[in-house]
N, CA, C and O atoms as a printed pandas DataFrame, in Angstrom:
     atom_number atom_name residue_name chain_id  residue_number  x_coord  y_coord  z_coord
0              1         N          MET        A               1  168.502  135.238 -325.313
1              2        CA          MET        A               1  168.041  134.934 -326.651
2              3         C          MET        A               1  167.278  136.141 -327.202
3              4         O          MET        A               1  166.465  136.744 -326.502
4              5         N          ALA        A               2  167.541  136.472 -328.423
5              6        CA          ALA        A               2  166.889  137.624 -329.053
6              7         C          ALA        A               2  165.415  137.328 -329.301
7              8         O          ALA        A               2  165.036  136.204 -329.633
8              9         N          LYS        A               3  164.600  138.353 -329.135
9             10        CA          LYS        A               3  163.163  138.229 -329.372
10            11         C          LYS        A               3  162.723  139.333 -330.312
11            12         O          LYS        A               3  163.327  140.405 -330.367
12            13         N          LYS        A               4  161.671  139.056 -331.044
13            14        CA          LYS        A               4  161.065  140.054 -331.913
14            15         C          LYS        A               4  160.156  140.944 -331.073
15            16         O          LYS        A               4  159.683  140.538 -330.011
16            17         N          VAL        A               5  159.920  142.147 -331.553
17            18        CA          VAL        A               5  159.085  143.109 -330.828
18            19         C          VAL        A               5  157.686  142.545 -330.630
19            20         O          VAL        A               5  157.118  142.696 -329.548
20            21         N          HIS        A               6  157.116  141.901 -331.640
21            22        CA          HIS        A               6  155.756  141.377 -331.502
22            23         C          HIS        A               6  155.684  140.254 -330.469
23            24         O          HIS        A               6  154.638  140.070 -329.847
24            25         N          GLU        A               7  156.775  139.490 -330.267
25            26        CA          GLU        A               7  156.803  138.456 -329.236
26            27         C          GLU        A               7  156.762  139.081 -327.845
27            28         O          GLU        A               7  156.057  138.598 -326.960
28            29         N          VAL        A               8  157.522  140.158 -327.660
29            30        CA          VAL        A               8  157.556  140.846 -326.372
30            31         C          VAL        A               8  156.192  141.452 -326.050
31            32         O          VAL        A               8  155.727  141.375 -324.913
32            33         N          VAL        A               9  155.552  142.056 -327.055
33            34        CA          VAL        A               9  154.232  142.649 -326.852
34            35         C          VAL        A               9  153.227  141.574 -326.448
35            36         O          VAL        A               9  152.427  141.794 -325.538
36            37         N          SER        A              10  153.252  140.421 -327.103
37            38        CA          SER        A              10  152.290  139.370 -326.766
38            39         C          SER        A              10  152.559  138.792 -325.376
39            40         O          SER        A              10  151.611  138.429 -324.679
40            41         N          ILE        A              11  153.820  138.696 -324.953
41            42        CA          ILE        A              11  154.142  138.220 -323.610
42            43         C          ILE        A              11  153.628  139.206 -322.568
43            44         O          ILE        A              11  153.042  138.800 -321.564
44            45         N          LEU        A              12  153.844  140.504 -322.802
45            46        CA          LEU        A              12  153.344  141.512 -321.869
46            47         C          LEU        A              12  151.824  141.439 -321.750
47            48         O          LEU        A              12  151.285  141.491 -320.644
48            49         N          GLU        A              13  151.133  141.320 -322.877
49            50        CA          GLU        A              13  149.673  141.261 -322.857
50            51         C          GLU        A              13  149.175  139.998 -322.151
51            52         O          GLU        A              13  148.149  140.036 -321.473
52            53         N          ARG        A              14  149.886  138.890 -322.305
53            54        CA          ARG        A              14  149.507  137.652 -321.628
54            55         C          ARG        A              14  149.626  137.779 -320.108
55            56         O          ARG        A              14  148.898  137.117 -319.367
56            57         N          HIS        A              15  150.543  138.628 -319.649
57            58        CA          HIS        A              15  150.762  138.826 -318.222
58            59         C          HIS        A              15  149.974  140.001 -317.652
59            60         O          HIS        A              15  150.254  140.449 -316.540
60            61         N          GLY        A              16  149.005  140.500 -318.390
61            62        CA          GLY        A              16  148.094  141.508 -317.863
62            63         C          GLY        A              16  148.435  142.951 -318.165
63            64         O          GLY        A              16  147.739  143.849 -317.689
64            65         N          TRP        A              17  149.474  143.210 -318.933
65            66        CA          TRP        A              17  149.829  144.581 -319.304
66            67         C          TRP        A              17  148.951  145.013 -320.471
67            68         O          TRP        A              17  148.742  144.249 -321.414
68            69         N          GLU        A              18  148.442  146.227 -320.409
69            70        CA          GLU        A              18  147.554  146.746 -321.456
70            71         C          GLU        A              18  148.212  147.938 -322.147
71            72         O          GLU        A              18  148.823  148.788 -321.499
72            73         N          GLN        A              19  148.077  147.987 -323.471
73            74        CA          GLN        A              19  148.608  149.122 -324.210
74            75         C          GLN        A              19  147.714  150.323 -323.956
75            76         O          GLN        A              19  146.502  150.269 -324.168
76            77         N          VAL        A              20  148.333  151.423 -323.493
77            78        CA          VAL        A              20  147.555  152.619 -323.172
78            79         C          VAL        A              20  147.771  153.739 -324.171
79            80         O          VAL        A              20  146.915  154.611 -324.319
80            81         N          ARG        A              21  148.903  153.726 -324.858
81            82        CA          ARG        A              21  149.112  154.754 -325.885
82            83         C          ARG        A              21  150.173  154.290 -326.861
83            84         O          ARG        A              21  150.994  153.422 -326.566
84            85         N          GLU        A              22  150.125  154.900 -328.037
85            86        CA          GLU        A              22  151.080  154.568 -329.096
86            87         C          GLU        A              22  151.355  155.815 -329.912
87            88         O          GLU        A              22  150.444  156.567 -330.257
88            89         N          ARG        A              23  152.615  156.020 -330.211
89            90        CA          ARG        A              23  152.997  157.128 -331.076
90            91         C          ARG        A              23  154.121  156.639 -331.977
91            92         O          ARG        A              23  155.238  156.401 -331.517
92            93         N          GLY        A              24  153.826  156.493 -333.234
93            94        CA          GLY        A              24  154.810  155.948 -334.156
94            95         C          GLY        A              24  155.079  154.490 -333.823
95            96         O          GLY        A              24  154.155  153.680 -333.750
96            97         N          SER        A              25  156.350  154.159 -333.620
97            98        CA          SER        A              25  156.709  152.780 -333.306
98            99         C          SER        A              25  156.863  152.555 -331.801
99           100         O          SER        A              25  157.310  151.485 -331.388
100          101         N          HIS        A              26  156.506  153.537 -330.976
101          102        CA          HIS        A              26  156.614  153.417 -329.524
102          103         C          HIS        A              26  155.251  153.087 -328.920
103          104         O          HIS        A              26  154.286  153.834 -329.081
104          105         N          LYS        A              27  155.193  151.960 -328.227
105          106        CA          LYS        A              27  153.963  151.540 -327.566
106          107         C          LYS        A              27  154.198  151.579 -326.062
107          108         O          LYS        A              27  155.248  151.139 -325.592
108          109         N          GLN        A              28  153.238  152.098 -325.299
109          110        CA          GLN        A              28  153.374  152.164 -323.850
110          111         C          GLN        A              28  152.323  151.281 -323.201
111          112         O          GLN        A              28  151.153  151.287 -323.582
112          113         N          PHE        A              29  152.774  150.520 -322.208
113          114        CA          PHE        A              29  151.926  149.560 -321.521
114          115         C          PHE        A              29  151.867  149.881 -320.039
115          116         O          PHE        A              29  152.858  150.295 -319.438
116          117         N          LYS        A              30  150.672  149.680 -319.451
117          118        CA          LYS        A              30  150.467  149.820 -318.013
118          119         C          LYS        A              30  149.744  148.574 -317.528
119          120         O          LYS        A              30  149.095  147.859 -318.291
120          121         N          ARG        A              31  149.884  148.344 -316.225
121          122        CA          ARG        A              31  149.180  147.228 -315.599
122          123         C          ARG        A              31  148.475  147.755 -314.365
123          124         O          ARG        A              31  149.069  148.500 -313.585
124          125         N          PRO        A              32  147.222  147.383 -314.176
125          126        CA          PRO        A              32  146.505  147.845 -312.983
126          127         C          PRO        A              32  147.262  147.465 -311.714
127          128         O          PRO        A              32  147.688  146.322 -311.547
128          129         N          GLY        A              33  147.421  148.434 -310.831
129          130        CA          GLY        A              33  148.134  148.199 -309.590
130          131         C          GLY        A              33  149.616  148.517 -309.647
131          132         O          GLY        A              33  150.283  148.511 -308.612
132          133         N          TYR        A              34  150.143  148.790 -310.813
133          134        CA          TYR        A              34  151.556  149.134 -310.981
134          135         C          TYR        A              34  151.655  150.621 -311.331
135          136         O          TYR        A              34  150.779  151.159 -312.008
136          137         N          THR        A              35  152.711  151.276 -310.874
137          138        CA          THR        A              35  152.878  152.688 -311.192
138          139         C          THR        A              35  153.746  152.897 -312.430
139          140         O          THR        A              35  153.694  153.961 -313.048
140          141         N          SER        A              36  154.539  151.897 -312.795
141          142        CA          SER        A              36  155.465  152.082 -313.908
142          143         C          SER        A              36  154.775  151.901 -315.258
143          144         O          SER        A              36  153.765  151.207 -315.384
144          145         N          VAL        A              37  155.356  152.547 -316.248
145          146        CA          VAL        A              37  154.918  152.423 -317.636
146          147         C          VAL        A              37  156.080  151.792 -318.395
147          148         O          VAL        A              37  157.231  152.198 -318.236
148          149         N          ILE        A              38  155.772  150.807 -319.213
149          150        CA          ILE        A              38  156.800  150.136 -320.011
150          151         C          ILE        A              38  156.651  150.596 -321.451
151          152         O          ILE        A              38  155.568  150.518 -322.030
152          153         N          THR        A              39  157.752  151.079 -322.026
153          154        CA          THR        A              39  157.756  151.525 -323.410
154          155         C          THR        A              39  158.467  150.486 -324.261
155          156         O          THR        A              39  159.600  150.101 -323.975
156          157         N          VAL        A              40  157.795  150.043 -325.302
157          158        CA          VAL        A              40  158.367  149.102 -326.262
158          159         C          VAL        A              40  158.485  149.844 -327.579
159          160         O          VAL        A              40  157.488  150.322 -328.121
160          161         N          SER        A              41  159.698  149.942 -328.094
161          162        CA          SER        A              41  159.890  150.663 -329.350
162          163         C          SER        A              41  160.363  149.713 -330.437
163          164         O          SER        A              41  161.011  148.704 -330.161
164          165         N          GLY        A              42  160.036  150.046 -331.655
165          166        CA          GLY        A              42  160.476  149.266 -332.800
166          167         C          GLY        A              42  159.305  148.720 -333.586
167          168         O          GLY        A              42  158.193  148.596 -333.073
168          169         N          LYS        A              43  159.570  148.396 -334.833
169          170        CA          LYS        A              43  158.553  147.797 -335.682
170          171         C          LYS        A              43  158.300  146.369 -335.210
171          172         O          LYS        A              43  159.180  145.739 -334.622
172          173         N          ARG        A              44  157.103  145.863 -335.468
173          174        CA          ARG        A              44  156.701  144.556 -334.944
174          175         C          ARG        A              44  157.647  143.424 -335.344
175          176         O          ARG        A              44  157.860  142.504 -334.554
176          177         N          GLY        A              45  158.209  143.465 -336.524
177          178        CA          GLY        A              45  159.064  142.384 -337.001
178          179         C          GLY        A              45  160.532  142.557 -336.666
179          180         O          GLY        A              45  161.341  141.682 -336.975
180          181         N          ALA        A              46  160.891  143.670 -336.041
181          182        CA          ALA        A              46  162.300  143.943 -335.732
182          183         C          ALA        A              46  162.754  143.161 -334.501
183          184         O          ALA        A              46  161.951  142.835 -333.627
184          185         N          THR        A              47  164.033  142.871 -334.449
185          186        CA          THR        A              47  164.611  142.217 -333.286
186          187         C          THR        A              47  164.878  143.263 -332.215
187          188         O          THR        A              47  165.439  144.320 -332.502
188          189         N          MET        A              48  164.478  142.970 -330.981
189          190        CA          MET        A              48  164.625  143.921 -329.888
190          191         C          MET        A              48  166.064  143.895 -329.356
191          192         O          MET        A              48  166.625  142.817 -329.159
192          193         N          PRO        A              49  166.661  145.058 -329.123
193          194        CA          PRO        A              49  168.001  145.100 -328.546
194          195         C          PRO        A              49  168.028  144.461 -327.150
195          196         O          PRO        A              49  167.053  144.548 -326.404
196          197         N          ILE        A              50  169.146  143.823 -326.807
197          198        CA          ILE        A              50  169.284  143.103 -325.548
198          199         C          ILE        A              50  169.073  144.027 -324.346
199          200         O          ILE        A              50  168.419  143.639 -323.378
200          201         N          GLY        A              51  169.614  145.231 -324.398
201          202        CA          GLY        A              51  169.474  146.173 -323.283
202          203         C          GLY        A              51  168.032  146.567 -323.033
203          204         O          GLY        A              51  167.603  146.663 -321.883
204          205         N          GLN        A              52  167.278  146.798 -324.104
205          206        CA          GLN        A              52  165.871  147.161 -323.965
206          207         C          GLN        A              52  165.079  145.983 -323.402
207          208         O          GLN        A              52  164.195  146.170 -322.566
208          209         N          LEU        A              53  165.391  144.786 -323.854
209          210        CA          LEU        A              53  164.715  143.595 -323.359
210          211         C          LEU        A              53  164.987  143.400 -321.866
211          212         O          LEU        A              53  164.075  143.051 -321.117
212          213         N          ALA        A              54  166.219  143.621 -321.428
213          214        CA          ALA        A              54  166.569  143.492 -320.012
214          215         C          ALA        A              54  165.837  144.527 -319.174
215          216         O          ALA        A              54  165.388  144.223 -318.069
216          217         N          SER        A              55  165.714  145.737 -319.682
217          218        CA          SER        A              55  165.008  146.789 -318.956
218          219         C          SER        A              55  163.531  146.447 -318.792
219          220         O          SER        A              55  162.963  146.638 -317.716
220          221         N          ILE        A              56  162.912  145.944 -319.847
221          222        CA          ILE        A              56  161.502  145.554 -319.785
222          223         C          ILE        A              56  161.331  144.400 -318.801
223          224         O          ILE        A              56  160.373  144.381 -318.028
224          225         N          ARG        A              57  162.255  143.436 -318.826
225          226        CA          ARG        A              57  162.185  142.293 -317.906
226          227         C          ARG        A              57  162.245  142.751 -316.456
227          228         O          ARG        A              57  161.495  142.254 -315.616
228          229         N          ARG        A              58  163.128  143.691 -316.156
229          230        CA          ARG        A              58  163.253  144.201 -314.779
230          231         C          ARG        A              58  161.993  144.937 -314.341
231          232         O          ARG        A              58  161.505  144.727 -313.230
232          233         N          LYS        A              59  161.462  145.801 -315.209
233          234        CA          LYS        A              59  160.263  146.584 -314.845
234          235         C          LYS        A              59  159.040  145.693 -314.694
235          236         O          LYS        A              59  158.260  145.865 -313.757
236          237         N          ALA        A              60  158.862  144.733 -315.614
237          238        CA          ALA        A              60  157.659  143.903 -315.601
238          239         C          ALA        A              60  157.779  142.724 -314.637
239          240         O          ALA        A              60  156.770  142.199 -314.165
240          241         N          GLY        A              61  159.009  142.309 -314.344
241          242        CA          GLY        A              61  159.198  141.160 -313.466
242          243         C          GLY        A              61  158.817  139.851 -314.124
243          244         O          GLY        A              61  158.344  138.932 -313.455
244          245         N          ILE        A              62  159.019  139.757 -315.429
245          246        CA          ILE        A              62  158.658  138.553 -316.184
246          247         C          ILE        A              62  159.945  137.854 -316.622
247          248         O          ILE        A              62  160.664  138.360 -317.484
248          249         N          GLU        A              63  160.236  136.704 -316.037
249          250        CA          GLU        A              63  161.455  135.968 -316.372
250          251         C          GLU        A              63  161.391  135.340 -317.764
251          252         O          GLU        A              63  162.422  134.974 -318.328
252          253         N          GLU        A              64  160.196  135.217 -318.314
253          254        CA          GLU        A              64  160.020  134.650 -319.659
254          255         C          GLU        A              64  160.703  135.525 -320.715
255          256         O          GLU        A              64  160.953  135.068 -321.830
256          257         N          LEU        A              65  161.001  136.772 -320.369
257          258        CA          LEU        A              65  161.625  137.710 -321.319
258          259         C          LEU        A              65  163.147  137.592 -321.310
259          260         O          LEU        A              65  163.832  138.614 -321.347
260          261         N          ARG        A              66  163.674  136.429 -321.263
261          262        CA          ARG        A              66  165.127  136.216 -321.304
262          263         C          ARG        A              66  165.553  135.919 -322.711
263          264         O          ARG        A              66  166.738  135.708 -322.966
């Protein structure tokens, strides 16, 4: 199911990911204890592409991002 960028950002924040930097429409999130950085791109109201959503789901390990 397609999700908006702002929905994905709020799900990440609910699961403990913190925004560490932003440049333009690219936001980067880190979580204490994890080495990976998750990049979310796009305007807040835009629909996130399926491939990007799948990549974020794999890196974060959050099944809610389906």
